[in-house]
Structures are given as C-alpha cells and as structure tokens.
C-alpha positions, -999 to 999 in steps of 0.1 A, spaced: -112 12 506 -138 6 479 -138 44 472 -100 45 468 -101 14 445 -128 29 423 -109 62 421 -78 44 410 -98 24 385 -112 56 372 -78 72 369 -64 41 352 -93 42 327 -87 79 320 -50 73 314 -53 42 292 -85 51 274 -68 73 247 -42 46 243 -68 19 237 -87 42 214 -56 49 194 -49 12 191 -84 5 180 -83 31 153 -48 24 140 -47 22 102 -45 -13 87 -10 -27 81 6 -33 47 -3 -70 46 -39 -63 55 -43 -36 29 -28 -59 2 -51 -87 13 -81 -63 11 -72 -54 -24 -69 -89 -37 -92 -96 -66 -104 -60 -64 -75 -38 -74 -40 -40 -88 -17 -23 -64 13 -2 -72 36 1 -42 60 31 -43 87 24 -18 114 49 -7 134 57 24 115 89 29 88 110 12 115 136 3 134 112 -20 137 126 -56 126 93 -73 96 91 -51 85 126 -60 91 120 -97 70 88 -96 41 106 -80 42 134 -107 43 108 -135 13 89 -121 -7 121 -113 -5 129 -150 -26 98 -159 -51 92 -132 -77 81 -158 -54 53 -170 -48 41 -134 -86 41 -128 -93 22 -160 -69 -5 -149 -83 -8 -113 -51 4 -98 -45 16 -63 -13 34 -53 2 28 -19 32 47 -6 57 28 16 82 49 35 109 27 51 114 51 80 78 48 90 72 11 87 60 -9 117 78 -41 125 49 -61 108 50 -39 77 88 -42 76 84 -80 76 58 -78 49 79 -56 27 111 -76 31 99 -112 34 65 -114 18 73 -90 -11 110 -97 -12 121 -60 -12 150 -44 5 147 -15 29 170 7 9 166 27 -23 136 34 -44 112 7 -55 81 4 -76 63 -29 -70 33 -39 -91 10 -64 -74 -16 -81 -95 -52 -87 -85 -42 -122 -75 -19 -107 -49 14 -117 -66 43 -95 -74 43 -89 -111 71 -64 -116 97 -46 -95 116 -15 -108 143 6 -91 136 37 -112 104 57 -117 80 40 -141 63 60 -168 25 54 -170 28 41 -206 53 15 -195 32 5 -165 1 3 -186 19 -18 -212 28 -43 -184 -7 -44 -170 -24 -46 -204 -5 -78 -212 -17 -96 -181 -43 -123 -188 -68 -110 -163 -66 -75 -178 -70 -88 -213 -102 -106 -201 -114 -73 -185 -108 -54 -218 -126 -81 -238 -155 -81 -214 -159 -43 -216 -159 -44 -254 -187 -70 -255 -210 -52 -231 
C-alpha cells in the first residue's frame, strides 16, 4: 500500500508542479507594480481594450519619439489591456484608479502614487512633460540637479 501511495504522490507532484511553478513566477499585479514605483518613478498607464486599438498605437509612437524626456522625468510606461486584466487588476483599475474598462485612457501617476491626470486621447510628449514639470516634486528635482 505504501508503494501505491508514494506513486500517487509522485504523480500528483508531477501534475501540480508546473502549476505551482507558474503561480510562483506569475508577474506582479497592477497594484503591486504601482506600489513598487512609489517614490521611485512617475508612471504613465496606457489603457485600452486591446493592443490593436488605434489610439494605443498612436500613444506608443508619440512616446517612443522622446524616450530621453521620459527618462529625465523618471517615467515608467505601463500598458493596461482590459481584455487581459486579472480580477485583482480589474479592481485596481476601476476602483483604486477610478478608470472605466472601456475606451482609451492615459493615466499619469505621480511619485506619491496619486492620479495626477487622466486623458481620453493620446498625449503628446510636450503636453505630458509640461504637466510633470509643473509638479512640486519635479520642480525640486530640477532645482537639485542645477545646484549639483
């Protein structure tokens, strides 16, 4: 009987091992990634129903044209596709961030973790940088870099 039990245990381990490994290596959720960015980076969330949406593609092209400006402002870009959100990420997007699960959205999150701006159309880098550069923390960063 012990032999049969150990064989069953071995088969069970083989069957569930990959599942447990997949769960252990699952990427962090939206709330966790935002929490990890707090006080380190400003986050620009680009939300769309799918990656194929025209506004999403346009926003990516606009941002790619000024990667240096994004880096200078400690900005991280996170893509949010509504059709791929886990239940926890869906809750974060709709309740914590107050965003609907429809249409295109650009959500600027400050280093303090707060929503600073939401747009429903692609945002040009110059407009984005103008918003960020008016923030008190960014002004302090610019002043500190001048005096170094």
